Predicted model as a PDB file, atoms N, CA, C, CB and O in Angstrom, pLDDT in the B-factor column:
MODEL        1                                                                  
ATOM      1  N   MET A   1      18.329 -24.729  15.983  1.00 50.00           N  
ATOM      2  CA  MET A   1      17.414 -23.738  16.478  1.00 50.00           C  
ATOM      3  C   MET A   1      15.988 -23.719  15.794  1.00 50.00           C  
ATOM      4  CB  MET A   1      18.065 -22.410  16.316  1.00 50.00           C  
ATOM      5  O   MET A   1      15.878 -23.518  14.584  1.00 50.00           O  
ATOM      6  N   SER A   2      14.989 -23.919  16.553  1.00 63.00           N  
ATOM      7  CA  SER A   2      13.616 -23.997  15.866  1.00 63.00           C  
ATOM      8  C   SER A   2      12.914 -22.727  15.946  1.00 63.00           C  
ATOM      9  CB  SER A   2      12.711 -25.073  16.479  1.00 63.00           C  
ATOM     10  O   SER A   2      12.997 -21.997  16.934  1.00 63.00           O  
ATOM     11  N   GLU A   3      12.150 -22.431  14.806  1.00 84.00           N  
ATOM     12  CA  GLU A   3      11.402 -21.292  14.522  1.00 84.00           C  
ATOM     13  C   GLU A   3      10.044 -21.312  15.415  1.00 84.00           C  
ATOM     14  CB  GLU A   3      11.120 -21.249  12.968  1.00 84.00           C  
ATOM     15  O   GLU A   3       9.304 -22.295  15.439  1.00 84.00           O  
ATOM     16  N   GLU A   4       9.816 -20.203  16.097  1.00 90.00           N  
ATOM     17  CA  GLU A   4       8.612 -20.181  16.989  1.00 90.00           C  
ATOM     18  C   GLU A   4       7.469 -19.630  16.141  1.00 90.00           C  
ATOM     19  CB  GLU A   4       8.843 -19.277  18.328  1.00 90.00           C  
ATOM     20  O   GLU A   4       7.665 -18.796  15.256  1.00 90.00           O  
ATOM     21  N   THR A   5       6.218 -20.147  16.454  1.00 95.00           N  
ATOM     22  CA  THR A   5       4.965 -19.635  15.753  1.00 95.00           C  
ATOM     23  C   THR A   5       4.434 -18.624  16.672  1.00 95.00           C  
ATOM     24  CB  THR A   5       3.854 -20.780  15.438  1.00 95.00           C  
ATOM     25  O   THR A   5       4.233 -18.843  17.867  1.00 95.00           O  
ATOM     26  N   ILE A   6       4.212 -17.506  16.078  1.00 96.00           N  
ATOM     27  CA  ILE A   6       3.545 -16.424  16.989  1.00 96.00           C  
ATOM     28  C   ILE A   6       2.136 -16.071  16.319  1.00 96.00           C  
ATOM     29  CB  ILE A   6       4.537 -14.992  17.117  1.00 96.00           C  
ATOM     30  O   ILE A   6       2.000 -15.743  15.141  1.00 96.00           O  
ATOM     31  N   VAL A   7       1.192 -16.181  17.187  1.00 96.00           N  
ATOM     32  CA  VAL A   7      -0.187 -15.836  16.889  1.00 96.00           C  
ATOM     33  C   VAL A   7      -0.747 -14.632  17.680  1.00 96.00           C  
ATOM     34  CB  VAL A   7      -1.035 -17.024  17.146  1.00 96.00           C  
ATOM     35  O   VAL A   7      -0.176 -14.230  18.694  1.00 96.00           O  
ATOM     36  N   ASN A   8      -1.851 -14.076  17.209  1.00 97.00           N  
ATOM     37  CA  ASN A   8      -2.376 -12.974  18.045  1.00 97.00           C  
ATOM     38  C   ASN A   8      -3.519 -13.474  18.894  1.00 97.00           C  
ATOM     39  CB  ASN A   8      -2.846 -11.781  17.173  1.00 97.00           C  
ATOM     40  O   ASN A   8      -4.355 -14.235  18.407  1.00 97.00           O  
ATOM     41  N   CYS A   9      -3.581 -13.079  20.125  1.00 97.00           N  
ATOM     42  CA  CYS A   9      -4.605 -13.427  20.986  1.00 97.00           C  
ATOM     43  C   CYS A   9      -6.041 -13.091  20.418  1.00 97.00           C  
ATOM     44  CB  CYS A   9      -4.358 -12.745  22.274  1.00 97.00           C  
ATOM     45  O   CYS A   9      -6.281 -11.942  20.047  1.00 97.00           O  
ATOM     46  N   PRO A  10      -6.963 -14.049  20.349  1.00 96.00           N  
ATOM     47  CA  PRO A  10      -8.265 -13.561  19.671  1.00 96.00           C  
ATOM     48  C   PRO A  10      -8.923 -12.441  20.467  1.00 96.00           C  
ATOM     49  CB  PRO A  10      -9.318 -14.752  19.519  1.00 96.00           C  
ATOM     50  O   PRO A  10      -9.712 -11.700  19.880  1.00 96.00           O  
ATOM     51  N   THR A  11      -8.663 -12.267  21.732  1.00 96.00           N  
ATOM     52  CA  THR A  11      -9.426 -11.343  22.504  1.00 96.00           C  
ATOM     53  C   THR A  11      -8.706  -9.872  22.590  1.00 96.00           C  
ATOM     54  CB  THR A  11      -9.633 -11.975  23.936  1.00 96.00           C  
ATOM     55  O   THR A  11      -9.343  -8.829  22.447  1.00 96.00           O  
ATOM     56  N   CYS A  12      -7.313  -9.924  22.840  1.00 97.00           N  
ATOM     57  CA  CYS A  12      -6.810  -8.664  22.913  1.00 97.00           C  
ATOM     58  C   CYS A  12      -5.708  -8.329  21.975  1.00 97.00           C  
ATOM     59  CB  CYS A  12      -6.418  -8.452  24.173  1.00 97.00           C  
ATOM     60  O   CYS A  12      -5.042  -7.301  22.092  1.00 97.00           O  
ATOM     61  N   GLN A  13      -5.526  -9.220  21.036  1.00 97.00           N  
ATOM     62  CA  GLN A  13      -4.415  -9.230  19.896  1.00 97.00           C  
ATOM     63  C   GLN A  13      -3.138  -9.119  20.327  1.00 97.00           C  
ATOM     64  CB  GLN A  13      -4.546  -8.169  18.936  1.00 97.00           C  
ATOM     65  O   GLN A  13      -2.313  -8.697  19.516  1.00 97.00           O  
ATOM     66  N   LYS A  14      -2.753  -9.429  21.525  1.00 97.00           N  
ATOM     67  CA  LYS A  14      -1.263  -9.436  22.046  1.00 97.00           C  
ATOM     68  C   LYS A  14      -0.829 -10.730  21.379  1.00 97.00           C  
ATOM     69  CB  LYS A  14      -1.048  -9.451  23.825  1.00 97.00           C  
ATOM     70  O   LYS A  14      -1.568 -11.709  21.279  1.00 97.00           O  
ATOM     71  N   PRO A  15       0.548 -10.664  20.882  1.00 97.00           N  
ATOM     72  CA  PRO A  15       1.247 -11.679  20.437  1.00 97.00           C  
ATOM     73  C   PRO A  15       1.400 -12.828  21.443  1.00 97.00           C  
ATOM     74  CB  PRO A  15       2.455 -11.185  20.017  1.00 97.00           C  
ATOM     75  O   PRO A  15       1.640 -12.553  22.619  1.00 97.00           O  
ATOM     76  N   VAL A  16       1.278 -14.065  21.052  1.00 97.00           N  
ATOM     77  CA  VAL A  16       1.355 -15.251  21.805  1.00 97.00           C  
ATOM     78  C   VAL A  16       2.242 -16.364  21.114  1.00 97.00           C  
ATOM     79  CB  VAL A  16      -0.046 -15.742  22.045  1.00 97.00           C  
ATOM     80  O   VAL A  16       2.026 -16.741  19.963  1.00 97.00           O  
ATOM     81  N   VAL A  17       3.172 -16.816  21.846  1.00 95.00           N  
ATOM     82  CA  VAL A  17       4.007 -17.913  21.131  1.00 95.00           C  
ATOM     83  C   VAL A  17       3.176 -19.325  21.237  1.00 95.00           C  
ATOM     84  CB  VAL A  17       5.587 -18.067  21.886  1.00 95.00           C  
ATOM     85  O   VAL A  17       2.743 -19.775  22.297  1.00 95.00           O  
ATOM     86  N   TRP A  18       3.061 -19.807  20.231  1.00 94.00           N  
ATOM     87  CA  TRP A  18       2.224 -21.130  20.082  1.00 94.00           C  
ATOM     88  C   TRP A  18       3.370 -22.268  20.584  1.00 94.00           C  
ATOM     89  CB  TRP A  18       1.614 -21.411  18.288  1.00 94.00           C  
ATOM     90  O   TRP A  18       4.225 -22.738  19.833  1.00 94.00           O  
ATOM     91  N   GLY A  19       3.224 -22.574  21.854  1.00 93.00           N  
ATOM     92  CA  GLY A  19       4.036 -23.614  22.255  1.00 93.00           C  
ATOM     93  C   GLY A  19       3.734 -23.844  23.840  1.00 93.00           C  
ATOM     94  O   GLY A  19       2.926 -23.141  24.448  1.00 93.00           O  
ATOM     95  N   GLU A  20       4.446 -24.869  24.423  1.00 92.00           N  
ATOM     96  CA  GLU A  20       4.126 -25.269  25.760  1.00 92.00           C  
ATOM     97  C   GLU A  20       4.408 -24.064  26.679  1.00 92.00           C  
ATOM     98  CB  GLU A  20       4.946 -26.538  26.182  1.00 92.00           C  
ATOM     99  O   GLU A  20       3.857 -24.115  27.778  1.00 92.00           O  
ATOM    100  N   GLN A  21       5.089 -23.107  26.441  1.00 92.00           N  
ATOM    101  CA  GLN A  21       5.271 -21.826  27.312  1.00 92.00           C  
ATOM    102  C   GLN A  21       4.046 -21.064  27.484  1.00 92.00           C  
ATOM    103  CB  GLN A  21       6.296 -20.872  26.718  1.00 92.00           C  
ATOM    104  O   GLN A  21       3.953 -20.291  28.438  1.00 92.00           O  
ATOM    105  N   SER A  22       3.173 -21.196  26.716  1.00 94.00           N  
ATOM    106  CA  SER A  22       1.878 -20.491  26.487  1.00 94.00           C  
ATOM    107  C   SER A  22       0.689 -21.533  26.872  1.00 94.00           C  
ATOM    108  CB  SER A  22       1.766 -19.975  24.873  1.00 94.00           C  
ATOM    109  O   SER A  22       0.117 -22.098  25.940  1.00 94.00           O  
ATOM    110  N   PRO A  23       0.331 -21.784  28.090  1.00 95.00           N  
ATOM    111  CA  PRO A  23      -0.650 -22.608  28.413  1.00 95.00           C  
ATOM    112  C   PRO A  23      -2.020 -22.413  27.908  1.00 95.00           C  
ATOM    113  CB  PRO A  23      -0.672 -22.636  29.638  1.00 95.00           C  
ATOM    114  O   PRO A  23      -2.776 -23.356  27.673  1.00 95.00           O  
ATOM    115  N   TYR A  24      -2.343 -21.109  27.737  1.00 96.00           N  
ATOM    116  CA  TYR A  24      -3.620 -20.677  27.424  1.00 96.00           C  
ATOM    117  C   TYR A  24      -3.890 -20.547  25.789  1.00 96.00           C  
ATOM    118  CB  TYR A  24      -3.813 -19.334  28.158  1.00 96.00           C  
ATOM    119  O   TYR A  24      -4.962 -20.190  25.302  1.00 96.00           O  
ATOM    120  N   ARG A  25      -2.810 -20.875  25.111  1.00 94.00           N  
ATOM    121  CA  ARG A  25      -2.835 -20.534  23.540  1.00 94.00           C  
ATOM    122  C   ARG A  25      -4.266 -21.100  23.040  1.00 94.00           C  
ATOM    123  CB  ARG A  25      -1.459 -21.337  22.625  1.00 94.00           C  
ATOM    124  O   ARG A  25      -4.801 -22.132  23.444  1.00 94.00           O  
ATOM    125  N   PRO A  26      -4.708 -20.305  22.187  1.00 95.00           N  
ATOM    126  CA  PRO A  26      -4.150 -19.125  21.345  1.00 95.00           C  
ATOM    127  C   PRO A  26      -4.357 -17.805  22.210  1.00 95.00           C  
ATOM    128  CB  PRO A  26      -4.963 -18.988  19.827  1.00 95.00           C  
ATOM    129  O   PRO A  26      -4.122 -16.689  21.748  1.00 95.00           O  
ATOM    130  N   PHE A  27      -4.787 -18.012  23.417  1.00 97.00           N  
ATOM    131  CA  PHE A  27      -5.000 -16.814  24.242  1.00 97.00           C  
ATOM    132  C   PHE A  27      -3.724 -16.490  25.061  1.00 97.00           C  
ATOM    133  CB  PHE A  27      -6.228 -17.025  25.198  1.00 97.00           C  
ATOM    134  O   PHE A  27      -2.949 -17.399  25.361  1.00 97.00           O  
ATOM    135  N   CYS A  28      -3.495 -15.201  25.428  1.00 97.00           N  
ATOM    136  CA  CYS A  28      -2.328 -14.692  26.061  1.00 97.00           C  
ATOM    137  C   CYS A  28      -2.589 -15.138  27.661  1.00 97.00           C  
ATOM    138  CB  CYS A  28      -2.162 -12.977  25.781  1.00 97.00           C  
ATOM    139  O   CYS A  28      -1.575 -15.310  28.338  1.00 97.00           O  
ATOM    140  N   SER A  29      -3.734 -15.309  28.220  1.00 97.00           N  
ATOM    141  CA  SER A  29      -3.907 -15.503  29.543  1.00 97.00           C  
ATOM    142  C   SER A  29      -5.270 -15.967  29.917  1.00 97.00           C  
ATOM    143  CB  SER A  29      -3.584 -14.349  30.199  1.00 97.00           C  
ATOM    144  O   SER A  29      -6.212 -15.816  29.138  1.00 97.00           O  
ATOM    145  N   LYS A  30      -5.404 -16.511  31.051  1.00 97.00           N  
ATOM    146  CA  LYS A  30      -6.787 -17.134  31.626  1.00 97.00           C  
ATOM    147  C   LYS A  30      -7.694 -16.134  31.341  1.00 97.00           C  
ATOM    148  CB  LYS A  30      -6.851 -17.495  33.241  1.00 97.00           C  
ATOM    149  O   LYS A  30      -8.710 -16.457  30.725  1.00 97.00           O  
ATOM    150  N   ARG A  31      -7.507 -14.820  31.712  1.00 97.00           N  
ATOM    151  CA  ARG A  31      -8.412 -13.817  31.566  1.00 97.00           C  
ATOM    152  C   ARG A  31      -9.024 -13.688  30.203  1.00 97.00           C  
ATOM    153  CB  ARG A  31      -7.809 -12.650  31.929  1.00 97.00           C  
ATOM    154  O   ARG A  31     -10.245 -13.589  30.079  1.00 97.00           O  
ATOM    155  N   CYS A  32      -8.207 -13.686  29.176  1.00 97.00           N  
ATOM    156  CA  CYS A  32      -8.757 -13.485  27.854  1.00 97.00           C  
ATOM    157  C   CYS A  32      -9.416 -14.713  27.412  1.00 97.00           C  
ATOM    158  CB  CYS A  32      -7.716 -13.073  26.872  1.00 97.00           C  
ATOM    159  O   CYS A  32     -10.357 -14.615  26.624  1.00 97.00           O  
ATOM    160  N   GLN A  33      -9.000 -15.943  27.859  1.00 97.00           N  
ATOM    161  CA  GLN A  33      -9.712 -17.147  27.694  1.00 97.00           C  
ATOM    162  C   GLN A  33     -11.131 -17.253  28.230  1.00 97.00           C  
ATOM    163  CB  GLN A  33      -8.963 -18.133  28.262  1.00 97.00           C  
ATOM    164  O   GLN A  33     -11.978 -17.911  27.626  1.00 97.00           O  
ATOM    165  N   LEU A  34     -11.399 -16.594  29.385  1.00 97.00           N  
ATOM    166  CA  LEU A  34     -12.674 -16.579  30.020  1.00 97.00           C  
ATOM    167  C   LEU A  34     -13.435 -15.378  29.428  1.00 97.00           C  
ATOM    168  CB  LEU A  34     -12.537 -16.499  31.586  1.00 97.00           C  
ATOM    169  O   LEU A  34     -14.658 -15.471  29.530  1.00 97.00           O  
ATOM    170  N   ILE A  35     -12.975 -14.298  28.846  1.00 96.00           N  
ATOM    171  CA  ILE A  35     -13.691 -13.439  28.169  1.00 96.00           C  
ATOM    172  C   ILE A  35     -14.319 -13.944  26.909  1.00 96.00           C  
ATOM    173  CB  ILE A  35     -12.928 -12.399  27.941  1.00 96.00           C  
ATOM    174  O   ILE A  35     -15.436 -13.605  26.519  1.00 96.00           O  
ATOM    175  N   ASP A  36     -13.479 -14.819  26.273  1.00 96.00           N  
ATOM    176  CA  ASP A  36     -13.973 -15.461  24.972  1.00 96.00           C  
ATOM    177  C   ASP A  36     -15.116 -16.381  25.280  1.00 96.00           C  
ATOM    178  CB  ASP A  36     -12.823 -16.284  24.229  1.00 96.00           C  
ATOM    179  O   ASP A  36     -16.174 -16.393  24.649  1.00 96.00           O  
ATOM    180  N   LEU A  37     -14.817 -17.162  26.315  1.00 95.00           N  
ATOM    181  CA  LEU A  37     -15.821 -18.204  26.820  1.00 95.00           C  
ATOM    182  C   LEU A  37     -17.135 -17.551  27.013  1.00 95.00           C  
ATOM    183  CB  LEU A  37     -15.371 -18.875  28.182  1.00 95.00           C  
ATOM    184  O   LEU A  37     -18.156 -17.945  26.450  1.00 95.00           O  
ATOM    185  N   GLY A  38     -17.080 -16.449  27.899  1.00 95.00           N  
ATOM    186  CA  GLY A  38     -18.293 -15.619  28.133  1.00 95.00           C  
ATOM    187  C   GLY A  38     -19.064 -15.123  27.029  1.00 95.00           C  
ATOM    188  O   GLY A  38     -20.294 -15.079  27.061  1.00 95.00           O  
ATOM    189  N   GLU A  39     -18.244 -14.681  25.874  1.00 94.00           N  
ATOM    190  CA  GLU A  39     -18.992 -14.296  24.689  1.00 94.00           C  
ATOM    191  C   GLU A  39     -19.749 -15.222  24.065  1.00 94.00           C  
ATOM    192  CB  GLU A  39     -18.228 -13.827  23.780  1.00 94.00           C  
ATOM    193  O   GLU A  39     -20.867 -14.962  23.619  1.00 94.00           O  
ATOM    194  N   TRP A  40     -19.075 -16.613  23.974  1.00 93.00           N  
ATOM    195  CA  TRP A  40     -19.724 -17.630  23.405  1.00 93.00           C  
ATOM    196  C   TRP A  40     -21.079 -18.047  24.182  1.00 93.00           C  
ATOM    197  CB  TRP A  40     -18.761 -18.725  23.306  1.00 93.00           C  
ATOM    198  O   TRP A  40     -22.127 -18.377  23.626  1.00 93.00           O  
ATOM    199  N   ALA A  41     -20.856 -17.968  25.584  1.00 93.00           N  
ATOM    200  CA  ALA A  41     -21.999 -18.328  26.410  1.00 93.00           C  
ATOM    201  C   ALA A  41     -23.227 -17.458  26.370  1.00 93.00           C  
ATOM    202  CB  ALA A  41     -21.574 -18.384  27.739  1.00 93.00           C  
ATOM    203  O   ALA A  41     -24.365 -17.914  26.481  1.00 93.00           O  
ATOM    204  N   ALA A  42     -22.915 -16.058  26.189  1.00 92.00           N  
ATOM    205  CA  ALA A  42     -23.892 -15.134  25.899  1.00 92.00           C  
ATOM    206  C   ALA A  42     -24.571 -14.961  24.624  1.00 92.00           C  
ATOM    207  CB  ALA A  42     -23.423 -14.091  26.158  1.00 92.00           C  
ATOM    208  O   ALA A  42     -25.457 -14.145  24.370  1.00 92.00           O  
ATOM    209  N   GLU A  43     -24.010 -15.893  23.794  1.00 91.00           N  
ATOM    210  CA  GLU A  43     -24.393 -15.938  22.361  1.00 91.00           C  
ATOM    211  C   GLU A  43     -23.950 -14.735  21.512  1.00 91.00           C  
ATOM    212  CB  GLU A  43     -25.877 -16.055  22.263  1.00 91.00           C  
ATOM    213  O   GLU A  43     -24.453 -14.529  20.407  1.00 91.00           O  
ATOM    214  N   GLU A  44     -23.058 -13.991  22.011  1.00 91.00           N  
ATOM    215  CA  GLU A  44     -22.401 -12.931  21.187  1.00 91.00           C  
ATOM    216  C   GLU A  44     -21.591 -13.343  20.117  1.00 91.00           C  
ATOM    217  CB  GLU A  44     -21.606 -12.127  21.956  1.00 91.00           C  
ATOM    218  O   GLU A  44     -21.285 -12.531  19.243  1.00 91.00           O  
ATOM    219  N   LYS A  45     -21.153 -14.676  20.075  1.00 89.00           N  
ATOM    220  CA  LYS A  45     -20.412 -15.293  19.061  1.00 89.00           C  
ATOM    221  C   LYS A  45     -21.161 -16.509  18.700  1.00 89.00           C  
ATOM    222  CB  LYS A  45     -18.997 -15.585  19.475  1.00 89.00           C  
ATOM    223  O   LYS A  45     -21.770 -17.102  19.591  1.00 89.00           O  
ATOM    224  N   ARG A  46     -21.181 -16.962  17.434  1.00 87.00           N  
ATOM    225  CA  ARG A  46     -21.777 -18.182  17.148  1.00 87.00           C  
ATOM    226  C   ARG A  46     -21.306 -18.497  15.732  1.00 87.00           C  
ATOM    227  CB  ARG A  46     -23.324 -18.134  17.308  1.00 87.00           C  
ATOM    228  O   ARG A  46     -20.873 -17.676  14.923  1.00 87.00           O  
ATOM    229  N   ILE A  47     -21.463 -19.876  15.547  1.00 88.00           N  
ATOM    230  CA  ILE A  47     -21.175 -20.413  14.230  1.00 88.00           C  
ATOM    231  C   ILE A  47     -22.496 -20.545  13.419  1.00 88.00           C  
ATOM    232  CB  ILE A  47     -20.450 -21.798  14.357  1.00 88.00           C  
ATOM    233  O   ILE A  47     -23.426 -21.200  13.891  1.00 88.00           O  
ATOM    234  N   PRO A  48     -22.597 -19.936  12.211  1.00 85.00           N  
ATOM    235  CA  PRO A  48     -23.717 -19.836  11.410  1.00 85.00           C  
ATOM    236  C   PRO A  48     -24.276 -21.244  11.085  1.00 85.00           C  
ATOM    237  CB  PRO A  48     -23.375 -19.068  10.180  1.00 85.00           C  
ATOM    238  O   PRO A  48     -23.509 -22.175  10.838  1.00 85.00           O  
ATOM    239  N   SER A  49     -25.606 -21.387  11.088  1.00 84.00           N  
ATOM    240  CA  SER A  49     -26.259 -22.714  10.801  1.00 84.00           C  
ATOM    241  C   SER A  49     -26.983 -22.512   9.495  1.00 84.00           C  
ATOM    242  CB  SER A  49     -27.282 -23.202  11.981  1.00 84.00           C  
ATOM    243  O   SER A  49     -27.056 -21.413   8.944  1.00 84.00           O  
ATOM    244  N   ALA A  50     -27.481 -23.547   9.055  1.00 81.00           N  
ATOM    245  CA  ALA A  50     -28.276 -23.474   7.659  1.00 81.00           C  
ATOM    246  C   ALA A  50     -29.409 -22.670   7.816  1.00 81.00           C  
ATOM    247  CB  ALA A  50     -28.777 -24.862   7.105  1.00 81.00           C  
ATOM    248  O   ALA A  50     -29.869 -22.246   6.757  1.00 81.00           O  
ATOM    249  N   GLY A  51     -30.020 -22.322   8.902  1.00 76.00           N  
ATOM    250  CA  GLY A  51     -31.123 -21.530   9.169  1.00 76.00           C  
ATOM    251  C   GLY A  51     -30.713 -20.018   8.954  1.00 76.00           C  
ATOM    252  O   GLY A  51     -31.546 -19.168   8.641  1.00 76.00           O  
ATOM    253  N   ASP A  52     -29.423 -19.751   9.136  1.00 67.00           N  
ATOM    254  CA  ASP A  52     -28.901 -18.361   8.987  1.00 67.00           C  
ATOM    255  C   ASP A  52     -28.610 -17.959   7.498  1.00 67.00           C  
ATOM    256  CB  ASP A  52     -27.588 -18.217   9.821  1.00 67.00           C  
ATOM    257  O   ASP A  52     -28.332 -16.790   7.227  1.00 67.00           O  
ATOM    258  N   LEU A  53     -28.671 -18.875   6.589  1.00 63.00           N  
ATOM    259  CA  LEU A  53     -28.304 -18.567   5.147  1.00 63.00           C  
ATOM    260  C   LEU A  53     -29.624 -17.955   4.586  1.00 63.00           C  
ATOM    261  CB  LEU A  53     -27.796 -19.953   4.263  1.00 63.00           C  
ATOM    262  O   LEU A  53     -30.738 -18.312   4.970  1.00 63.00           O  
ATOM    263  N   SER A  54     -29.419 -17.094   3.736  1.00 63.00           N  
ATOM    264  CA  SER A  54     -30.520 -16.501   2.707  1.00 63.00           C  
ATOM    265  C   SER A  54     -30.556 -17.481   1.571  1.00 63.00           C  
ATOM    266  CB  SER A  54     -30.146 -14.928   2.095  1.00 63.00           C  
ATOM    267  O   SER A  54     -29.704 -18.340   1.347  1.00 63.00           O  
ATOM    268  N   ASP A  55     -31.584 -17.261   0.919  1.00 58.00           N  
ATOM    269  CA  ASP A  55     -31.810 -18.072  -0.354  1.00 58.00           C  
ATOM    270  C   ASP A  55     -30.608 -18.143  -1.313  1.00 58.00           C  
ATOM    271  CB  ASP A  55     -32.989 -17.476  -1.137  1.00 58.00           C  
ATOM    272  O   ASP A  55     -30.187 -19.206  -1.772  1.00 58.00           O  
ATOM    273  N   SER A  56     -30.062 -16.876  -1.593  1.00 61.00           N  
ATOM    274  CA  SER A  56     -28.866 -16.964  -2.342  1.00 61.00           C  
ATOM    275  C   SER A  56     -27.642 -17.421  -1.837  1.00 61.00           C  
ATOM    276  CB  SER A  56     -28.623 -15.882  -2.785  1.00 61.00           C  
ATOM    277  O   SER A  56     -26.653 -17.474  -2.567  1.00 61.00           O  
ATOM    278  N   ASP A  57     -27.610 -17.769  -0.610  1.00 55.00           N  
ATOM    279  CA  ASP A  57     -26.315 -18.439  -0.031  1.00 55.00           C  
ATOM    280  C   ASP A  57     -26.471 -19.905   0.268  1.00 55.00           C  
ATOM    281  CB  ASP A  57     -25.874 -17.749   1.302  1.00 55.00           C  
ATOM    282  O   ASP A  57     -25.851 -20.435   1.190  1.00 55.00           O  
ATOM    283  N   ASP A  58     -27.370 -20.608  -0.578  1.00 55.00           N  
ATOM    284  CA  ASP A  58     -27.525 -21.910  -0.430  1.00 55.00           C  
ATOM    285  C   ASP A  58     -26.380 -22.828  -0.837  1.00 55.00           C  
ATOM    286  CB  ASP A  58     -28.620 -22.216  -1.077  1.00 55.00           C  
ATOM    287  O   ASP A  58     -25.960 -22.963  -1.986  1.00 55.00           O  
ATOM    288  N   TRP A  59     -25.879 -23.510   0.376  1.00 56.00           N  
ATOM    289  CA  TRP A  59     -24.584 -24.230   0.225  1.00 56.00           C  
ATOM    290  C   TRP A  59     -24.734 -25.653  -0.701  1.00 56.00           C  
ATOM    291  CB  TRP A  59     -24.031 -24.583   1.776  1.00 56.00           C  
ATOM    292  O   TRP A  59     -23.802 -26.241  -1.250  1.00 56.00           O  
ATOM    293  N   SER A  60     -25.922 -25.969  -0.715  1.00 59.00           N  
ATOM    294  CA  SER A  60     -26.131 -27.296  -1.487  1.00 59.00           C  
ATOM    295  C   SER A  60     -25.901 -27.222  -2.832  1.00 59.00           C  
ATOM    296  CB  SER A  60     -27.447 -27.822  -1.366  1.00 59.00           C  
ATOM    297  O   SER A  60     -25.683 -28.269  -3.442  1.00 59.00           O  
ATOM    298  N   GLU A  61     -25.911 -25.999  -3.498  1.00 54.00           N  
ATOM    299  CA  GLU A  61     -25.778 -25.817  -4.894  1.00 54.00           C  
ATOM    300  C   GLU A  61     -24.139 -25.743  -5.014  1.00 54.00           C  
ATOM    301  CB  GLU A  61     -26.636 -24.430  -5.454  1.00 54.00           C  
ATOM    302  O   GLU A  61     -23.430 -25.319  -4.101  1.00 54.00           O  
ATOM    303  N   THR A  62     -23.704 -26.162  -6.125  1.00 53.00           N  
ATOM    304  CA  THR A  62     -22.246 -26.045  -6.342  1.00 53.00           C  
ATOM    305  C   THR A  62     -22.162 -25.361  -7.810  1.00 53.00           C  
ATOM    306  CB  THR A  62     -21.450 -27.586  -6.247  1.00 53.00           C  
ATOM    307  O   THR A  62     -22.994 -25.683  -8.658  1.00 53.00           O  
ATOM    308  N   PRO A  63     -21.236 -24.496  -8.076  1.00 55.00           N  
ATOM    309  CA  PRO A  63     -21.028 -23.736  -9.180  1.00 55.00           C  
ATOM    310  C   PRO A  63     -20.684 -24.769 -10.307  1.00 55.00           C  
ATOM    311  CB  PRO A  63     -19.933 -22.661  -8.920  1.00 55.00           C  
ATOM    312  O   PRO A  63     -19.992 -25.761 -10.080  1.00 55.00           O  
ATOM    313  N   GLN A  64     -21.162 -24.500 -11.428  1.00 52.00           N  
ATOM    314  CA  GLN A  64     -20.777 -25.421 -12.634  1.00 52.00           C  
ATOM    315  C   GLN A  64     -20.031 -24.643 -13.598  1.00 52.00           C  
ATOM    316  CB  GLN A  64     -22.027 -26.057 -13.373  1.00 52.00           C  
ATOM    317  O   GLN A  64     -19.623 -25.169 -14.634  1.00 52.00           O  
TER     318      GLN A  64                                                      
ENDMDL                                                                          
END                                                                             
């Protein structure tokens, strides 16, 4: 017997089995997948770029 991995849908937080029986994983449905895509397209979500960092957040400096 194999152990199933369960994740929460990023949109609605509903539990989703991470496997072939969940074709929209990590989303629970096509609807939640499209909601997430729309948020990215509307720039409600984004990955921070170097221009988003303040002077105190400089990633090029490494702690010593």
